[in-house]
Structures are given as structure tokens and as C-alpha cells.
N, C-alpha and C positions, 0 to 999 in steps of 0.2 A: 576254450574260452567259454565262460559261463556268465549269465546275468544274475545279479544279486540285488535285492531290495534293501537299500540303506535309508532309513526314514521312510519318505514317500517317493524316493528317487531310485530308479533302476540304474545300477552301475555294472559295467562289464569288467571282469578281471580274469586274467589267465594265470592259473597255477602252473609253475614251471619246475624243472629239476629232473635229475636222473638218479639221484640217491635219496635215501630217506631224510638225511640231514638237509639236503638242498630243497626238497619238497616242503619240509616243515618250515624252513626259513622263508620260502616263498609265501606260504600261508600267513606266517607271522608278519611279513612285510605288508601284505594286504590288510591285515588287521590294524597295524600301526598307521598305515596311510589312510584308513577309513574306507577303503574299497570293500572290505568285508566287515560289515557291521554286526553287532550283537544279534544272534539268532539266525544269521545267514547259514544256509545249509551247504555243506561241502559235498562234492560229487561222491557217489557211491564208490567203494574201493575198486571194483572191477572196471567201472567205466573210466575212472581217472587213470588206472593202470594202462588200459588200452590206448588212451589219448597220449600218454607220455611215453609209451613204449617200454614200460618197466613191469616187473612182476607185481601181482596183488600183494605179496608179502612186503614189498618195499613200501607200498602205500600204507599198508596196515601199520608198519613200524613208524612211519612218519606221523600218522594219526595218533598212535600211542604216545609218541614224544610230545605232541601238542596237548594231549589230554593231561599228561603228567605235569606240564608246565602251566596248566590252567587256562590255555588259550581256547580250547574247544571242549565240548562235552558231548557224550553219546547218549541219545535218547531212544534206545532200543530200536523199534521199527521206524522211529522218526529220524534215524540216521545220526550223523555227526554234524554239529552246528557250532558256530562261534559262540563262546561263552557269553552269557548276558552280564551286565553289571552286577557284581556279586551282592547278595543280601548280607548284611552284617548284624542283623537283629539278634542273632544267637549269642552275641557277647554282651548285649545290653544288660545292665544290672537289673534284677527284679525290684519291684516296688517294695519299699520298707513297710512291713505290717504295722498297723497302728499300735501304740502302746509299748513299743520296744525301744531300747537304747541302741541307736544306730552307730555302729562302729565299722561300717562297710564303705563309706563314701570316699575316703582318701582326701578329704578337705581339711584346710587349716582351721584352727580355733578362731571363730570370729572375734573373740575378746582380745586376740593378739594381732589384730589387723588395724591399721590406721584408718581414720575416717577419710573417705574419699570426697574431696571438695574440688571439683573441676574449676579451672581459672574462669573468672567472670568474663574476661575478654582476651583475645589473642594479642600478642605484642605486634607492633607494626611490621616487623620483618618476617612474620609467619603467615603470609598470604598466598604466595605463589607456590602452590603445592606441586605442580609438575616440574617447575624449575628447581625447587628446593623441597624434595619429598621428605628430607630428614632435617630436623632442627640441629643446627651446628652445635649448640651448647649441649644438647642431649647426646649427640655423637661423641663429643669430648668427654662427657660424664661416663658414657659406656666404656670408652677407652681407659679412663682412669679406674673404672670398676674391674675390668678384665686384666689389665696389664700387670698388676701386682701378683696375680695368681698364675702368671706365666703364659697366658694366651696371647699369641701375636695379634696386634690390633691395626695392622696396615690397612685392612679392608673390613669395614663393618656395614651392616644393613639392618633394617627393621622389618618386622612382619606382624601379622595379627595373631600372635601366639605361636607356640612351638609346632603344633599340629599343622597350622597353616603353612609355616615355612618348610617343614619337612615334606609335607605333601606336594608343595610346589617344586621342590628340588627333585624329588623322586620322579615326578611326572615329566620333568624336563630331561633328566639324566637317563631314565630307563624306559623300556618298552614293555607292553603287555607280555607276560610270561617270564620276564627277567626275575632273578632271584635276589632277595635281600636277607642278609644275616640279621636275625632278631633274637633278643634275649628271651630265654625260656626258663622259668616263667617271665613274662614281660607285661608291659602296660597294654591293657586290652584295647584302648582307642588306637594305639599305634598298630597293633596287629590287625584291627579292622581296616585302618587306613591302607595298609599294604594290600589287603585283599580287594578293597574297593577300587584301587588303581589297576587291578588286573595283574598284580605282581605276586610272586611266590615267597612265602616266608620260609627260610631255612633256620631251624632252631639252633641256638647256641646256648649251652648250659651255663648257668651262673652259680656263683657261691658267694661267700661273705666278701670277696674282693672283686665282684663283678664278673664279666665274661671270662670263661675259662679258656686259656690260650689254645689248648689242644682241640677244644670244640670249635673255636674260631678258625683254626687251621683246616679242619675238616670242611667247614662251610666254604672257605676260600677255594679249596680244591674242588668243591662241587660247582664252582663257577659263579658265586654271588657277585653282583655288580655294585652293591652298596652294603655298608654295615651301620646299623643304628644301635647305639649303646649309651648307657648312663654312667658317668664317672663317679657318681655318688648318689645316695638316696634312691638306689635302683628300686623301681616299683614293679612287683610287690615284695621282692625278697630282701631289700634293704642293703644290698652290697655296695661297697665303695672301693675304688681303685687304691691300692697301695703303690708306693713307688716301684717296687719290684714287679707287681702285676702289670702296671702301665708299661714298664720296659719290656716285659715278656710279650705283651700284645703288640707292641710296636715291632718287635723282632718278627712276628708273624706277618704283620701288614707291610713291612718294608719291601717285600718282593712283589707287591701288588699295587703298583703306582696308579693304575687306572680305576681302582676301587674307591668310591666316595665314602669317607668315614664321617658319620654324623654323630656328634657328641652332644647329648641332650642333658644339660645341667639344669633341670627344671626346678629344683628346690635349693639352689645354690646357698643362699644366706641362712637357711634354716635346716640344712642337711646335717649339721653336726659333725662334719668330716672335712679335712683339707682336700683341695683339688689337685689331683695328679693327672693333668691333662695330656691327652695324646697329641695335641696340636703343637707342642714345643719341639717335636722330635723330627722334623723335616719331612713329614708326609706330603705327598704331592697334592692330593685332593682331600679337603677336609672342611668341616664347618663346626663351630662350637656355638650351640644355641643356649640362650639363657632367658628365662621368663621371670615375671615378678608376681604371678598370681598366688603363689604359696605364701608370700610374706607381705605383699602390699595390697592385695585384694583380688578375689576371683573375677571381678568384673573388668579388670585391666587386661584386656585381650591384646597384649603387646609382647613382642619378643625382640631381643637383640641378638645378632649373630656376627661373629668374626669368622672369616673364611679366606680361602685362597682366591686369587684374582679371577680365575675362570669360573668358579662357583658364584662369586659375586655378580659377574656379568650375566650369567644365565638366570640367576634369581631376579635380578633387577629387570632384565628384559621381559620375563614372563609376568612379573608383577605389574609392569607398566601396561600390559595388555589386559590385565584383570582388574584388581581393585585400584591400581595406580599408586597409591601411597597409604600410609597409616595416618589417620586423623591427627592434625596438629593439636587439637584439643586434648586428645589422648596423650600425645607426646609431652605437652606442657604439664599435664597432671603427673605423669611418671617423673619428669624432670624435677618438679617441685618436691615430690616425695623422696626421691633419691638423695636430694641435698638437704633434707630437713633433719635437724639434730634430734628432735623428739621421736621422729619415725625411726631413725637409726637405733636409738635406745630401745624402742619397742621391738624392733626386729631382733636385737640381741637377746632380749628377754624371751622372745618366742623360741629362738634357737635353743636356749638353755632349758626352757620348759619342755620342748619336744624331746630333747635328749633325756631329761629326767623321766618323763612318762614312758618313753620307749624302754629305757634300761630297767625301770621298775617292773614293767610287765614281763620283760625277759627274765628278770630275777625271780619273780613270783612263779612264773611257769616252770623255770628250771628247778626251783625248790620243791616242786611237785612232780619232778621227773618228766616234764614235758619239753622236749627239744623245740627250740624256736630260733628264728633268724631275724636280725634287724640291726645291722652295724651302723646304719645312718638313716636319716629321713624320719617320716612320721608313720610308718607302717611296720608291722611285725608279721612274718610269714611262719605259719605253724604247719608242718607236714602232718597229714592224717591219712588213714586208709580209705575212709568213706566221707567225702565232703558233705554230701546231703545229710548223712546221719549226724554229723557234728553240727552243721548249721541248724538243723531242726532241733537237736538236743539243746543247744544254747538258746534257741528261741523259747523253749519251755521255761528257761530261767530268766527271760526278759532281755536277752542280748540278740543283736542282729549283726552277724559278721558276713564277710564276702566269701562265697564259695570260690575256690581257686580255678574252676574250669575255664572261666572266661580269660584268665591270664596265661593259660598253658597251651603249648603246642604238643610236645611229647614228654614233658617233665611229669614227675609224680604228683599225686593229689596234695592239696593243702588248703588252708583258709588264710585270708588276709584280714588282719585286725588293724584299723586305724586308731592310733593312740593320741591324736591331736588334742582331744578333750577328755582324756582318761586320767583322772587324778589318782593318786597313790592308793587311797582306800578302795576306789572302784577297781583298780588293777588287781588288788588282792582278792576281791570278791569274784571278779571274772576268772582269775586263775583257779580259784577253788571250784567254781561252777564248771570250768573246763575239765578239771580232773574228775568231777562227778560224772560228767557226760561220758568221758572215756571209760570210766569204771563201770558204768551201767551195763555195758556189753562190750567187752574188749574185742571179741571176735568180730563185732559189727563196726565199732567205731575206730578201733586201732589208735595208734599214737604216731 
């Protein structure tokens, strides 16, 4: 039995077990329950071995497993301690240098977003937030939005954006050190979120049709507890599920009923691709998340989700203890925009514009022998050998693109180009400059 300082309070916790797996589980339990806080020092190997009556090798194996799962870290002479809340600054995008054309942000074209005019007052039936956290008319609008695309709508809920909802679900469902299957390359904020929650990302390779089934199968065999994927407009690669890919992924997932499948349809209306959702296929634990920031406005921090009954109950219970509900003013604004004919027409124009701009850049790059990917959404992924060289080379021509490092786990290098505001003439010039950068030193820059 050892004393640990958690915050300013001394807590007693006894590590138990006679096998490496059991000892590791005991430490993980202490972390999950808060008895072992960040920075708490674990007993030296030999001392804990003597106390538990096992060999030092058994303790060393347990500590190794805990290190691999991100639960503890080793600090040389400082011994083994519970991992601190992880820093995520390494994936933050660098500041855009002055005077450059910014194609790195992943944001929509502001000219293709409706004007946000919040309602001047709430309707009389929108006062009791605790008893009515969701406006019934917006719930019905969400059901009418999701149902035609095959998403089951028996249970729906709202959140403050996709990251808010996914973060809440992962924190409820999983424990520190648990593994999550993540797209690779994938959305850097989601990769950061998994790390910040003390979870482990298991990379799943993607292609033009999204997650690759064989790679997902490997992740499931590695013991992941959740899967986070994009059915279309995958960021940054641009992949989208085909019907056959959706079916192949479901075949892999069907034998894992306890794994939570999170489908993040973040760019739905402007993705330029049909939805082949995993949720129609009888999965036990699932959630389909849909946001509006890409086509109604980046300030609308609102997300809708359809899910199974268990997931709904867990999300609602945790939300009640935190923010409680999504602002009714925000809900009224979203409801008004979703039902507005002029806004619908503008969203259609945006979807067409993004598809044209994406396909134009892909064509211009391809005409110059530069392979690139972007089957849907508003980003194009270009594989390169040296990200820094390409980013700096394009900078000299007045362009600023995103180095792929912050999107990658184990996948090969690349750069992400956001095409949302890239007109055809600009795409031709960018592709020409890209070819010049690659040609300046093929050995350095590569393609």
C-alpha cells in the first residue's frame, strides 16, 4: 500500500495482482478511479516485486505494457510515473506568413455561407432548457434531414460541434490507455483529442474510398474499443465510402458488437458525394455525427447525432452534468437556416463550386504528372517525399499549404491543399508552381 499525492490530497492505493496483466490492470484501475493522478510515482520494480511476491521481470513487463498504452511514462532516474495530461501543441498549424495565399486552413469560402442572423427573441415554448434541452421542431428537422440518406433516426441528440460530442462519448465509453482506431492520415484535431483524453490512436490506412477494411481488421484485432471514421469528405485525403467499401467495413465490424463506431459526416451537404452510411447495417453501438459549420457558418458550434439507445443515454447523462444543453438561441438559428429556401440554394451552389474547384486542381496537377487525391470535400492531398521542402518551395511562389505531419500517424508524407476559395485560373497557376518546386530538386522534393 502506497500514498500518492493527487492534487493537494494524499490518497492511499494498493497495487495488486500476480501476473503482469493483472498488475497493469490494477494500475490502470487506479488511474481511472483517480487514486493515481498525473505525475504519481509508481513503486520501484524490485520493491513492488517483493511486496506482491512476484519476480522483478513480471513487474517490468507490467510497466512496459502500461508505457505502451500511454498510461505511464519513464523518467530515467525519476522512475515510472502516471502520464500527465498530454500536450497537443505539436499538431497545431503554424501561423500563416504575411503576404501569402492561404490554402492551409480547411475552411469554407465565406462568400458561400449565409448571413447569420440570430432570432430576435425566443418563442414562448423555448424556455425550460433542462426539461426541454432540444427544440422539438429542430429534432424533427434533423430526422427529416438524416432519414432520406438511410440513417436510423429513432434516437437523436445535439452537441456543441462534432469534437464536443465525440470527446464526450470517448470519455464516457473508454478509459485511459484504451485504443481508438483512427484514420491515417486523419483530422489533426481528432488525433489531438484522442491523445488529450489519455487514449491511444491505432492508425487505419485510408484511400479514395475511406478506411481500408484490412487495416481496420488489424486495428480491431489489436483491441480497439472505438472506431472514428468519415463516410465522405475525409480530411485530409478526401476519400468517401462506396457501397462496396461500406459493406466490406461492416463485414469487419460485425464480429465486434462492443466496439463503438463513430461516423463523422462533418461536411455532409458540401461533400460532393452520396452517403453510404455504416449505421443502416445493424451495428450494435454506433453514432452518426453531422455538423453545419462547413456550409452554414463556422460560428455555428452545433452538431446533431443519431445513435443507438445506449449511446444516447450515456451522452445525455454526461452532457447533463457538464454544459447541460445546447443554447436554444443557437438551435433557433440552425432551425431557421435549415428551413430557408435561399440558404438551401446557396448550399447547393457551394457544393457545386467546391466540386469544380477540387476537380480542377486534381486535373491540373495530373496534367503535370503530379498524383493527388480528393474524391470528395474541399481538400486535396498530394503525396510528397519532403513536406518541409515542398511547403517552403511553394511559399517562395506565394502559396501557403499545410504540411501533412500534423495529420499523420504512420502514413507517408504529403501536403494538404484547401480548394474552397481556389478558382480555376489560380488552380492552374498553383499546379504549375507545384511542378516547378518539384523540378527544382527532384532528389529533395520528390513527388
